[in-house]
DRENNU-609864 format. One line per field, with one value per residue: residue number from 0; chain; x, y, z of N, C-alpha, C, CB in turn. Coordinates in steps of 0.02 Angstrom, whole numbers. Glycine has a CB too. Layout:
<rs>
nr	c(NUM,...)
kette	c(A,...)
n.px	c(X,...)
n.py	c(Y,...)
n.pz	c(Z,...)
ca.px	c(X,...)
ca.py	c(Y,...)
ca.pz	c(Z,...)
c.px	c(X,...)
c.py	c(Y,...)
c.pz	c(Z,...)
cb.px	c(X,...)
cb.py	c(Y,...)
cb.pz	c(Z,...)
</rs>
This chain:
<rs>
nr	c(0,1,2,3,4,5,6,7,8,9,10,11,12,13,14,15,16,17,18,19,20,21,22,23,24,25,26,27,28,29,30,31,32,33,34,35,36,37,38,39,40,41,42,43,44,45,46,47,48,49,50,51,52,53,54,55,56,57,58,59,60,61,62,63,64,65,66,67,68,69,70,71,72,73,74,75,76,77,78,79,80,81,82,83,84,85,86,87,88,89,90,91,92,93,94,95,96,97,98,99,100,101,102,103,104,105,106,107,108,109,110,111,112,113,114,115,116,117,118,119,120,121,122,123,124,125,126,127,128,129,130,131,132,133,134,135,136,137,138,139,140,141,142,143,144,145,146,147,148,149,150,151,152,153,154,155,156,157,158,159,160,161,162,163,164,165,166,167,168,169,170,171,172,173,174,175,176,177,178,179,180,181,182,183,184,185,186,187,188,189,190,191,192,193,194,195,196,197,198,199,200,201,202,203,204,205,206,207,208,209,210,211,212,213,214,215,216,217,218,219,220,221,222,223,224,225,226,227,228,229,230,231,232,233,234,235,236,237,238,239,240,241,242,243,244,245,246,247,248,249,250,251,252,253,254,255,256,257,258)
kette	c(A,A,A,A,A,A,A,A,A,A,A,A,A,A,A,A,A,A,A,A,A,A,A,A,A,A,A,A,A,A,A,A,A,A,A,A,A,A,A,A,A,A,A,A,A,A,A,A,A,A,A,A,A,A,A,A,A,A,A,A,A,A,A,A,A,A,A,A,A,A,A,A,A,A,A,A,A,A,A,A,A,A,A,A,A,A,A,A,A,A,A,A,A,A,A,A,A,A,A,A,A,A,A,A,A,A,A,A,A,A,A,A,A,A,A,A,A,A,A,A,A,A,A,A,A,A,A,A,A,A,A,A,A,A,A,A,A,A,A,A,A,A,A,A,A,A,A,A,A,A,A,A,A,A,A,A,A,A,A,A,A,A,A,A,A,A,A,A,A,A,A,A,A,A,A,A,A,A,A,A,A,A,A,A,A,A,A,A,A,A,A,A,A,A,A,A,A,A,A,A,A,A,A,A,A,A,A,A,A,A,A,A,A,A,A,A,A,A,A,A,A,A,A,A,A,A,A,A,A,A,A,A,A,A,A,A,A,A,A,A,A,A,A,A,A,A,A,A,A,A,A,A,A,A,A,A,A,A,A)
n.px	c(-6849,-6673,-6632,-6552,-6619,-6659,-6541,-6466,-6548,-6518,-6386,-6377,-6460,-6377,-6257,-6332,-6363,-6243,-6204,-6287,-6266,-6137,-6121,-6249,-6282,-6146,-6060,-5902,-5901,-5778,-5697,-5672,-5779,-5863,-5852,-5907,-6047,-6009,-5942,-6055,-6123,-6038,-5981,-6115,-6197,-6080,-6104,-6232,-6250,-6166,-6243,-6353,-6460,-6486,-6581,-6543,-6546,-6643,-6759,-6766,-6816,-6769,-6796,-6897,-7075,-7113,-7154,-7158,-7059,-6966,-6849,-6742,-6619,-6517,-6414,-6264,-6192,-6185,-6232,-6124,-6009,-5958,-5978,-6105,-6177,-6168,-6215,-6360,-6378,-6364,-6478,-6577,-6567,-6619,-6714,-6723,-6785,-6723,-6649,-6567,-6463,-6418,-6286,-6269,-6147,-6126,-6202,-6192,-6152,-6187,-6340,-6402,-6403,-6464,-6599,-6633,-6599,-6725,-6831,-6805,-6859,-6827,-6785,-6762,-6672,-6600,-6433,-6352,-6288,-6138,-6081,-5980,-5850,-5837,-5990,-6042,-6015,-6085,-6208,-6372,-6451,-6356,-6344,-6466,-6470,-6363,-6427,-6548,-6474,-6471,-6572,-6603,-6520,-6566,-6711,-6690,-6623,-6720,-6864,-6907,-6935,-6848,-6900,-6818,-6702,-6513,-6395,-6232,-6111,-6226,-6217,-6280,-6333,-6411,-6423,-6428,-6549,-6645,-6635,-6679,-6819,-6838,-6849,-6913,-6886,-6886,-6803,-6684,-6610,-6520,-6515,-6422,-6271,-6143,-6028,-5947,-5885,-5739,-5701,-5618,-5618,-5718,-5817,-5803,-5893,-6013,-6036,-6067,-6157,-6276,-6274,-6358,-6473,-6623,-6816,-6888,-6764,-6661,-6527,-6365,-6252,-6146,-6142,-6046,-5913,-5823,-5817,-5919,-6019,-5977,-6019,-6138,-6246,-6245,-6265,-6402,-6468,-6436,-6513,-6628,-6621,-6655,-6780,-6820,-6905,-6860,-6884,-6953,-6878,-6982,-7093,-7079,-7058,-7166,-7192,-7180,-7087,-7067,-7109)
n.py	c(-4706,-4671,-4543,-4355,-4321,-4429,-4500,-4406,-4409,-4546,-4532,-4422,-4506,-4605,-4554,-4488,-4591,-4667,-4578,-4576,-4720,-4673,-4564,-4566,-4725,-4762,-4823,-4901,-4820,-4828,-4703,-4680,-4736,-4643,-4595,-4682,-4602,-4522,-4601,-4654,-4563,-4481,-4552,-4583,-4458,-4407,-4492,-4483,-4329,-4342,-4425,-4384,-4465,-4508,-4450,-4416,-4266,-4165,-4194,-4283,-4288,-4407,-4528,-4601,-4672,-4811,-4945,-4938,-4933,-4809,-4708,-4534,-4424,-4301,-4165,-4074,-3930,-3842,-3678,-3718,-3678,-3759,-3902,-3907,-3867,-3976,-4078,-4017,-4063,-4189,-4218,-4170,-4243,-4367,-4354,-4326,-4300,-4193,-4144,-3989,-3944,-3792,-3666,-3525,-3448,-3472,-3438,-3312,-3223,-3345,-3333,-3361,-3524,-3559,-3511,-3580,-3723,-3735,-3697,-3817,-3894,-3944,-3948,-3837,-3826,-3762,-3747,-3684,-3520,-3488,-3631,-3656,-3725,-3708,-3699,-3777,-3739,-3604,-3510,-3513,-3432,-3374,-3456,-3453,-3355,-3359,-3463,-3373,-3281,-3371,-3399,-3263,-3237,-3325,-3308,-3188,-3198,-3299,-3273,-3376,-3444,-3549,-3710,-3828,-3886,-3945,-3990,-3929,-4066,-4164,-4132,-4121,-4014,-3949,-3822,-3804,-3871,-3792,-3670,-3709,-3726,-3605,-3565,-3620,-3722,-3883,-4003,-4101,-4272,-4397,-4578,-4635,-4626,-4574,-4528,-4468,-4349,-4402,-4510,-4607,-4701,-4741,-4850,-4931,-4839,-4824,-4946,-4948,-4848,-4946,-5043,-4997,-4975,-4969,-4954,-4798,-4736,-4587,-4502,-4445,-4354,-4236,-4080,-4029,-4118,-4190,-4326,-4372,-4316,-4397,-4536,-4519,-4523,-4655,-4735,-4678,-4737,-4873,-4887,-4872,-5010,-5092,-5095,-4961,-4810,-4641,-4490,-4327,-4250,-4198,-4234,-4373,-4377,-4301,-4170,-3998,-3896,-3751,-3617)
n.pz	c(7478,7474,7527,7552,7677,7734,7744,7842,7953,7986,8013,8123,8210,8248,8304,8393,8498,8527,8598,8717,8758,8793,8882,8973,8978,9042,8978,8914,8777,8640,8584,8444,8381,8374,8262,8152,8136,8033,7950,7878,7831,7752,7622,7586,7552,7458,7357,7326,7288,7163,7068,6968,6975,7080,7146,7254,7339,7252,7159,6983,6829,6741,6673,6556,6609,6556,6448,6351,6195,6154,6179,6207,6153,6217,6218,6273,6327,6208,6119,5987,5853,5753,5772,5831,5715,5616,5688,5700,5555,5555,5623,5562,5438,5489,5534,5678,5837,5952,6118,6185,6290,6339,6380,6434,6404,6304,6189,6127,5993,5940,5909,5802,5787,5897,5889,5755,5819,5906,5789,5696,5777,5870,6061,6174,6314,6475,6539,6645,6640,6664,6684,6758,6857,6973,7010,7100,7215,7253,7326,7338,7306,7201,7116,7053,7017,6901,6836,6777,6708,6601,6566,6505,6405,6329,6306,6231,6124,6062,6110,6204,6351,6430,6524,6578,6671,6663,6777,6769,6752,6824,6952,7108,7258,7425,7394,7273,7245,7306,7216,7102,7146,7186,7075,6992,6904,6809,6840,6732,6684,6664,6619,6557,6523,6400,6415,6316,6305,6346,6275,6170,6054,5929,5916,6057,6106,6016,6083,6211,6235,6177,6240,6373,6319,6336,6362,6394,6389,6433,6344,6364,6296,6193,6100,6065,6076,5930,5911,5950,5839,5743,5774,5765,5652,5651,5751,5777,5669,5743,5859,5794,5738,5848,5861,5928,5947,5927,6016,6068,6209,6298,6268,6288,6433,6449,6511,6508,6399,6397,6501)
ca.px	c(-6790,-6616,-6612,-6527,-6660,-6647,-6469,-6439,-6592,-6485,-6316,-6411,-6482,-6315,-6224,-6369,-6338,-6167,-6184,-6316,-6220,-6083,-6152,-6309,-6270,-6082,-6015,-5860,-5869,-5718,-5688,-5660,-5859,-5902,-5824,-5955,-6120,-5984,-5942,-6126,-6126,-5981,-5987,-6171,-6187,-6055,-6121,-6290,-6233,-6127,-6272,-6406,-6516,-6523,-6624,-6541,-6545,-6676,-6803,-6752,-6816,-6700,-6819,-6978,-7103,-7165,-7127,-7132,-6980,-6943,-6783,-6742,-6580,-6499,-6342,-6255,-6138,-6186,-6201,-6043,-6019,-5936,-6006,-6191,-6222,-6142,-6272,-6391,-6398,-6380,-6546,-6628,-6562,-6660,-6803,-6752,-6800,-6673,-6658,-6518,-6465,-6343,-6238,-6293,-6121,-6102,-6264,-6182,-6116,-6230,-6394,-6445,-6406,-6529,-6646,-6607,-6613,-6792,-6843,-6819,-6921,-6801,-6793,-6686,-6649,-6532,-6393,-6340,-6248,-6071,-6057,-5907,-5793,-5851,-6034,-6079,-5998,-6120,-6238,-6420,-6469,-6292,-6350,-6521,-6467,-6338,-6468,-6588,-6435,-6436,-6638,-6616,-6492,-6627,-6770,-6686,-6626,-6793,-6910,-6914,-6925,-6836,-6898,-6813,-6636,-6481,-6359,-6170,-6100,-6239,-6201,-6337,-6319,-6455,-6415,-6463,-6608,-6662,-6627,-6730,-6879,-6868,-6847,-6983,-6860,-6884,-6746,-6685,-6541,-6507,-6507,-6372,-6210,-6108,-5944,-5928,-5807,-5679,-5711,-5593,-5670,-5789,-5857,-5830,-5939,-6078,-6055,-6079,-6247,-6324,-6290,-6395,-6527,-6699,-6877,-6899,-6716,-6633,-6453,-6336,-6235,-6116,-6135,-5967,-5854,-5796,-5840,-6015,-6066,-5959,-6053,-6252,-6270,-6246,-6288,-6469,-6451,-6415,-6580,-6690,-6636,-6662,-6853,-6845,-6923,-6820,-6943,-6921,-6874,-7016,-7134,-7078,-7090,-7244,-7177,-7186,-7046,-7060,-7129)
ca.py	c(-4694,-4637,-4485,-4309,-4309,-4488,-4504,-4367,-4430,-4591,-4501,-4428,-4545,-4635,-4509,-4491,-4653,-4678,-4510,-4589,-4765,-4658,-4525,-4607,-4789,-4768,-4887,-4857,-4811,-4785,-4599,-4672,-4745,-4559,-4571,-4711,-4569,-4468,-4638,-4659,-4471,-4425,-4573,-4591,-4396,-4385,-4525,-4448,-4270,-4349,-4460,-4361,-4504,-4564,-4395,-4376,-4177,-4157,-4262,-4259,-4331,-4459,-4567,-4607,-4725,-4832,-4985,-4925,-4934,-4764,-4655,-4472,-4402,-4243,-4131,-4018,-3872,-3783,-3695,-3733,-3658,-3799,-3964,-3881,-3858,-4025,-4123,-4025,-4094,-4246,-4228,-4137,-4305,-4413,-4342,-4366,-4236,-4194,-4088,-3956,-3916,-3757,-3653,-3461,-3384,-3486,-3409,-3243,-3257,-3412,-3342,-3395,-3571,-3572,-3499,-3668,-3787,-3732,-3712,-3868,-3949,-3968,-3921,-3806,-3823,-3713,-3771,-3622,-3461,-3503,-3696,-3650,-3771,-3705,-3689,-3813,-3709,-3552,-3478,-3533,-3353,-3337,-3502,-3454,-3280,-3381,-3489,-3346,-3255,-3408,-3391,-3200,-3247,-3362,-3255,-3128,-3228,-3337,-3258,-3437,-3444,-3648,-3719,-3889,-3863,-3973,-3949,-3947,-4146,-4177,-4135,-4080,-4017,-3928,-3732,-3808,-3872,-3721,-3620,-3757,-3729,-3529,-3536,-3634,-3769,-3950,-4045,-4170,-4286,-4450,-4628,-4666,-4561,-4601,-4508,-4450,-4307,-4439,-4566,-4606,-4769,-4744,-4912,-4943,-4780,-4861,-5012,-4912,-4823,-4994,-5097,-4983,-4958,-4969,-4911,-4720,-4725,-4518,-4506,-4393,-4331,-4173,-4062,-4008,-4185,-4219,-4416,-4373,-4318,-4444,-4589,-4483,-4561,-4766,-4734,-4676,-4823,-4938,-4881,-4900,-5073,-5138,-5074,-4917,-4734,-4582,-4451,-4266,-4266,-4159,-4270,-4438,-4368,-4289,-4130,-3918,-3875,-3684,-3572)
ca.pz	c(7447,7517,7497,7591,7722,7771,7796,7902,8004,8010,8054,8207,8291,8267,8355,8475,8541,8546,8650,8750,8773,8832,8938,9005,9006,9039,8930,8895,8725,8632,8557,8376,8371,8351,8191,8125,8070,7988,7890,7873,7800,7704,7557,7523,7524,7394,7291,7297,7247,7104,7052,6978,6935,7148,7177,7325,7358,7224,7088,6929,6745,6721,6612,6568,6671,6503,6421,6257,6154,6170,6201,6196,6143,6232,6195,6327,6322,6159,6044,5957,5783,5692,5782,5849,5663,5594,5717,5682,5471,5546,5644,5515,5383,5492,5559,5716,5861,6006,6155,6193,6366,6306,6395,6399,6376,6194,6153,6110,5936,5920,5923,5757,5794,5932,5834,5704,5853,5900,5739,5665,5812,5951,6121,6218,6379,6529,6557,6648,6621,6669,6674,6798,6890,7058,7005,7135,7288,7256,7381,7304,7296,7154,7088,7029,6972,6836,6798,6754,6652,6544,6506,6495,6338,6283,6252,6216,6042,6038,6124,6233,6434,6437,6589,6602,6677,6695,6823,6783,6781,6858,7013,7128,7323,7442,7375,7199,7262,7325,7162,7070,7174,7197,6967,6961,6855,6816,6834,6693,6713,6610,6651,6480,6511,6355,6426,6261,6318,6364,6236,6099,6006,5907,5920,6103,6120,6025,6112,6297,6247,6141,6298,6418,6307,6396,6367,6428,6430,6417,6338,6381,6240,6191,6048,6092,6041,5868,5912,5971,5785,5698,5784,5786,5608,5665,5820,5750,5640,5792,5889,5767,5711,5917,5876,5963,5908,5951,6051,6083,6285,6332,6256,6296,6507,6476,6515,6468,6407,6408,6541)
c.px	c(-6747,-6612,-6573,-6545,-6666,-6587,-6461,-6478,-6531,-6420,-6326,-6431,-6415,-6270,-6247,-6360,-6286,-6168,-6225,-6282,-6158,-6073,-6196,-6286,-6203,-6043,-5964,-5847,-5828,-5730,-5693,-5723,-5881,-5880,-5879,-6026,-6064,-5973,-5992,-6141,-6107,-5983,-6070,-6205,-6149,-6077,-6182,-6283,-6201,-6177,-6343,-6474,-6549,-6564,-6630,-6545,-6621,-6711,-6804,-6792,-6751,-6702,-6881,-7000,-7138,-7112,-7123,-7078,-6956,-6888,-6768,-6670,-6576,-6423,-6339,-6192,-6129,-6203,-6144,-6043,-5985,-5977,-6079,-6232,-6230,-6213,-6327,-6431,-6413,-6436,-6606,-6620,-6607,-6691,-6789,-6742,-6772,-6720,-6568,-6499,-6380,-6326,-6252,-6244,-6104,-6147,-6246,-6139,-6152,-6295,-6444,-6445,-6465,-6597,-6666,-6635,-6672,-6848,-6867,-6844,-6883,-6802,-6736,-6705,-6589,-6507,-6335,-6295,-6174,-6038,-5973,-5903,-5832,-5932,-6079,-6076,-6045,-6170,-6302,-6470,-6413,-6317,-6404,-6501,-6426,-6365,-6517,-6533,-6451,-6519,-6659,-6573,-6535,-6692,-6735,-6668,-6692,-6860,-6953,-6884,-6899,-6858,-6879,-6733,-6585,-6444,-6292,-6145,-6138,-6263,-6250,-6304,-6403,-6469,-6445,-6525,-6660,-6673,-6667,-6800,-6888,-6886,-6902,-6960,-6888,-6827,-6732,-6602,-6547,-6512,-6449,-6340,-6138,-6047,-5926,-5880,-5746,-5662,-5692,-5588,-5714,-5837,-5841,-5883,-5999,-6106,-6099,-6160,-6301,-6339,-6327,-6456,-6564,-6741,-6871,-6835,-6691,-6546,-6420,-6276,-6197,-6103,-6054,-5906,-5876,-5829,-5908,-6027,-6043,-5983,-6121,-6265,-6295,-6259,-6383,-6490,-6485,-6485,-6644,-6705,-6662,-6742,-6885,-6868,-6887,-6875,-6931,-6937,-6945,-7101,-7126,-7075,-7156,-7241,-7185,-7120,-7006,-7119,-7185)
c.py	c(-4659,-4582,-4429,-4341,-4378,-4496,-4453,-4374,-4504,-4570,-4464,-4456,-4604,-4618,-4502,-4557,-4699,-4619,-4541,-4641,-4732,-4630,-4550,-4667,-4822,-4839,-4862,-4859,-4775,-4729,-4620,-4701,-4687,-4548,-4622,-4667,-4537,-4528,-4664,-4606,-4437,-4477,-4580,-4522,-4384,-4401,-4497,-4358,-4265,-4392,-4440,-4400,-4553,-4538,-4393,-4311,-4165,-4223,-4231,-4304,-4372,-4513,-4576,-4659,-4729,-4889,-4999,-4918,-4857,-4731,-4585,-4442,-4333,-4230,-4057,-4003,-3830,-3738,-3705,-3728,-3696,-3856,-3949,-3911,-3917,-4083,-4110,-4043,-4140,-4266,-4234,-4222,-4366,-4419,-4367,-4303,-4258,-4130,-4062,-3905,-3856,-3725,-3576,-3403,-3416,-3459,-3357,-3250,-3315,-3409,-3381,-3487,-3582,-3566,-3572,-3701,-3793,-3745,-3754,-3913,-3971,-3934,-3883,-3785,-3779,-3759,-3735,-3594,-3485,-3574,-3697,-3708,-3782,-3704,-3712,-3772,-3663,-3552,-3516,-3470,-3350,-3408,-3487,-3369,-3312,-3425,-3443,-3289,-3309,-3393,-3317,-3200,-3290,-3346,-3215,-3154,-3283,-3345,-3329,-3437,-3531,-3639,-3777,-3877,-3920,-3981,-3976,-4009,-4152,-4179,-4096,-4068,-3984,-3851,-3763,-3819,-3825,-3684,-3646,-3749,-3652,-3505,-3558,-3698,-3830,-3979,-4099,-4200,-4346,-4510,-4657,-4616,-4588,-4569,-4496,-4398,-4339,-4492,-4560,-4651,-4762,-4808,-4933,-4878,-4807,-4897,-4985,-4899,-4891,-5029,-5072,-4945,-5007,-4914,-4847,-4697,-4638,-4514,-4460,-4370,-4264,-4144,-4034,-4073,-4200,-4295,-4418,-4362,-4358,-4501,-4587,-4538,-4643,-4755,-4714,-4737,-4876,-4919,-4899,-4975,-5126,-5119,-4999,-4840,-4687,-4533,-4394,-4265,-4253,-4191,-4352,-4424,-4333,-4231,-4061,-3913,-3796,-3657,-3536)
c.pz	c(7504,7485,7556,7680,7786,7799,7844,7958,8072,8056,8120,8241,8300,8291,8423,8518,8557,8606,8718,8789,8825,8889,8981,9027,9048,9033,8903,8826,8683,8602,8484,8320,8347,8279,8152,8080,8038,7930,7860,7832,7739,7611,7546,7512,7460,7351,7262,7255,7190,7044,7030,6989,7029,7172,7246,7354,7315,7152,7012,6875,6739,6666,6608,6599,6618,6494,6342,6234,6128,6202,6172,6173,6179,6213,6244,6302,6262,6189,6039,5888,5751,5730,5781,5763,5636,5634,5688,5616,5493,5592,5612,5459,5402,5523,5631,5777,5937,6052,6173,6256,6345,6364,6373,6386,6321,6183,6099,6054,5914,5918,5861,5767,5844,5904,5801,5774,5856,5831,5678,5722,5893,6017,6150,6302,6421,6571,6622,6623,6578,6642,6703,6827,6923,7074,7083,7206,7301,7300,7337,7269,7195,7108,7018,6985,6903,6790,6764,6711,6589,6527,6489,6401,6303,6242,6238,6104,6007,6058,6185,6305,6439,6537,6620,6596,6696,6730,6782,6798,6814,6906,7059,7233,7327,7404,7300,7202,7271,7278,7126,7102,7175,7116,6937,6901,6867,6789,6790,6690,6669,6652,6589,6487,6468,6368,6348,6248,6319,6312,6182,6049,6005,5930,5984,6140,6094,6064,6198,6281,6225,6219,6337,6396,6346,6362,6397,6419,6399,6411,6332,6334,6233,6137,6036,6055,5976,5862,5921,5895,5718,5703,5779,5725,5627,5730,5833,5729,5701,5835,5861,5755,5770,5914,5917,5931,5958,5948,6064,6182,6310,6331,6273,6388,6492,6491,6473,6462,6404,6467,6495)
cb.px	c(-6800,-6545,-6680,-6565,-6725,-6656,-6401,-6434,-6678,-6472,-6277,-6445,-6582,-6292,-6225,-6456,-6364,-6103,-6222,-6366,-6196,-6056,-6181,-6368,-6279,-6065,-6051,-5807,-5891,-5668,-5586,-5591,-5901,-5867,-5726,-5972,-6204,-5909,-5909,-6164,-6085,-5860,-5942,-6236,-6158,-6007,-6129,-6340,-6204,-6053,-6263,-6406,-6463,-6486,-6688,-6496,-6458,-6647,-6914,-6679,-6814,-6680,-6793,-7017,-7134,-7191,-7146,-7149,-6985,-6971,-6718,-6767,-6576,-6514,-6342,-6259,-6073,-6223,-6205,-6013,-6005,-5843,-5981,-6198,-6205,-6052,-6285,-6390,-6349,-6326,-6558,-6592,-6482,-6651,-6878,-6715,-6887,-6579,-6712,-6521,-6452,-6345,-6186,-6345,-6065,-6101,-6313,-6153,-6046,-6222,-6410,-6418,-6350,-6531,-6610,-6487,-6588,-6797,-6821,-6765,-6935,-6735,-6812,-6654,-6636,-6560,-6375,-6339,-6230,-6059,-6067,-5898,-5725,-5814,-6043,-6055,-5929,-6140,-6227,-6453,-6417,-6183,-6366,-6588,-6410,-6288,-6495,-6642,-6349,-6388,-6715,-6578,-6424,-6652,-6839,-6611,-6551,-6787,-6936,-6881,-7018,-6702,-6948,-6855,-6635,-6474,-6370,-6154,-6045,-6227,-6137,-6434,-6241,-6448,-6307,-6441,-6604,-6617,-6563,-6707,-6883,-6801,-6780,-7020,-6789,-6938,-6739,-6719,-6525,-6434,-6580,-6403,-6178,-6133,-5886,-5975,-5801,-5688,-5765,-5542,-5681,-5786,-5844,-5777,-5919,-6087,-5968,-6022,-6272,-6284,-6239,-6360,-6538,-6682,-6925,-6922,-6657,-6660,-6433,-6319,-6289,-6066,-6188,-5967,-5854,-5711,-5805,-6061,-6081,-5903,-6038,-6298,-6219,-6153,-6235,-6476,-6344,-6322,-6588,-6696,-6570,-6609,-6876,-6800,-7018,-6751,-6965,-6963,-6817,-7002,-7143,-7007,-7040,-7273,-7140,-7223,-7036,-7068,-7068)
cb.py	c(-4652,-4672,-4454,-4232,-4292,-4539,-4499,-4297,-4472,-4629,-4443,-4410,-4600,-4653,-4449,-4485,-4684,-4663,-4415,-4594,-4792,-4633,-4478,-4621,-4825,-4737,-4924,-4863,-4817,-4814,-4537,-4709,-4763,-4479,-4589,-4747,-4498,-4416,-4679,-4658,-4428,-4428,-4644,-4651,-4363,-4394,-4600,-4446,-4235,-4393,-4497,-4325,-4576,-4588,-4398,-4384,-4117,-4101,-4279,-4253,-4269,-4505,-4627,-4609,-4710,-4776,-5024,-4869,-4988,-4757,-4689,-4445,-4410,-4235,-4109,-4037,-3899,-3784,-3650,-3810,-3594,-3811,-3999,-3755,-3811,-4028,-4118,-4004,-4105,-4282,-4190,-4036,-4335,-4449,-4402,-4447,-4209,-4171,-4110,-3931,-4006,-3699,-3697,-3432,-3342,-3569,-3374,-3198,-3278,-3465,-3279,-3369,-3589,-3533,-3448,-3695,-3797,-3674,-3703,-3890,-4042,-3980,-3968,-3716,-3880,-3644,-3785,-3608,-3418,-3496,-3715,-3593,-3755,-3625,-3712,-3888,-3673,-3539,-3383,-3578,-3282,-3326,-3548,-3467,-3200,-3404,-3532,-3327,-3250,-3499,-3427,-3144,-3274,-3399,-3213,-3083,-3278,-3390,-3238,-3487,-3421,-3694,-3706,-3954,-3808,-3985,-3964,-3917,-4172,-4182,-4114,-4140,-3971,-3934,-3677,-3860,-3894,-3690,-3606,-3835,-3770,-3467,-3578,-3549,-3775,-3978,-4068,-4154,-4295,-4446,-4669,-4679,-4530,-4598,-4583,-4441,-4274,-4471,-4587,-4590,-4835,-4744,-4967,-4969,-4709,-4889,-5068,-4814,-4742,-5053,-5124,-4954,-4951,-4939,-4943,-4712,-4796,-4466,-4537,-4404,-4330,-4171,-4019,-4014,-4269,-4221,-4468,-4290,-4248,-4452,-4610,-4349,-4556,-4834,-4670,-4633,-4843,-4935,-4823,-4872,-5097,-5109,-5133,-4916,-4710,-4561,-4474,-4194,-4218,-4084,-4254,-4482,-4318,-4328,-4152,-3844,-3912,-3649,-3528)
cb.pz	c(7381,7524,7462,7565,7679,7736,7756,7891,7944,7957,8008,8225,8287,8238,8333,8469,8533,8473,8617,8726,8704,8807,8919,8958,8953,9091,8867,8929,8710,8599,8578,8365,8435,8402,8173,8183,8099,8018,7894,7935,7836,7759,7545,7542,7569,7379,7297,7366,7276,7128,7091,6934,6844,7213,7155,7346,7313,7218,7106,6924,6668,6785,6605,6512,6756,6430,6451,6222,6076,6181,6185,6254,6087,6299,6094,6410,6332,6103,5997,5972,5764,5670,5845,5864,5616,5619,5787,5704,5407,5550,5675,5472,5377,5490,5510,5722,5852,5975,6228,6142,6449,6235,6369,6439,6411,6137,6206,6166,5955,5962,5944,5678,5803,5982,5779,5677,5913,5922,5742,5623,5748,5952,6161,6172,6384,6587,6500,6691,6696,6738,6589,6854,6920,7096,6943,7132,7297,7203,7399,7350,7397,7195,7139,7093,7021,6844,6832,6808,6674,6550,6536,6572,6336,6319,6277,6281,6035,6038,6054,6188,6489,6411,6608,6562,6728,6685,6916,6823,6816,6855,7017,7106,7354,7510,7376,7155,7299,7360,7130,7078,7246,7239,6905,6919,6854,6789,6884,6606,6802,6570,6671,6392,6602,6291,6467,6235,6384,6432,6231,6098,6018,5830,5867,6138,6087,5995,6123,6323,6177,6067,6338,6460,6241,6498,6403,6514,6424,6480,6296,6444,6209,6219,6041,6203,6085,5871,5979,6036,5770,5694,5834,5753,5560,5656,5857,5698,5634,5846,5903,5709,5674,6002,5918,6009,5901,5905,6109,6027,6327,6299,6198,6248,6562,6537,6525,6510,6386,6335,6567)
</rs>
C-alpha cells in the first residue's frame, strides 16, 4: 500500500539519485530536476491527508470486509438540539441502529441527547472536543488533549468512555497518528461520503448515496443538516429495498465501541 513512509522513501531516493548523477557521475543535471522529488511528494501527501480511506498516515476502519449485504449509518457533528432528536425519532421508528460521532463542545446543555443516543441502542464516538478548523495544525499532544476533553464530557454525561474516533473532515497527518496511538483510539472513517453538508437537492443526495452502496459500507451523514433528516426515512427504505441490512457500526466492523 502507498503510504507516508513509502512516499518519503521514494522521494528521498529520487533526490539522492539526482545528487549522485550530478555530483559523483558529473552528469550535467539541470537544477530544475531537483524539483521532481517534491512533485512526487506533495500531491500524493496532500491526497493521502485528505482521504482517510487511503490509510496514508494511519489505518482507519472505513468499511467492513464482507460480502454480506450490510451497511452502517454514521452521523457527525452533533448533538444538535433540533435535528438530533428528529433523527433519533426516525431511527427509533425504523428500528435502525447508528453511530454518532459527537463534538465535545456540543455536549454541554445537550447531555440528555447523549444519554438518549446510548439508551436507544446507538454508539457514541469521539469527533474531538473543538472540531476546530485548524485542529490538524496542532501538535500531537494538543490534539490528544482536545480528544480527551471530548472523552471527559462523554464520561460526565453517560459514564461511557468512547474508543471510536473520527478526525474532523477526515483529515489525517503524522501528528494525528501519534495522538490516536497515544490515546489508544480506534480510528473510523467511511467509504460513502454523502456530502450532505453542501447538498441542496434531496433526490440528488439520495442518488449519490445509493449509487455507492456496497456490502460493508460505512455511510457518512451529519445530524446537523436539515436535508439529512428530510431524506433519512426514504434512504432507509431504499437501502432495505436493495436487500441490505442496517447494522450498528461497531458490530459490523467487529470492534469494541468503548474502553
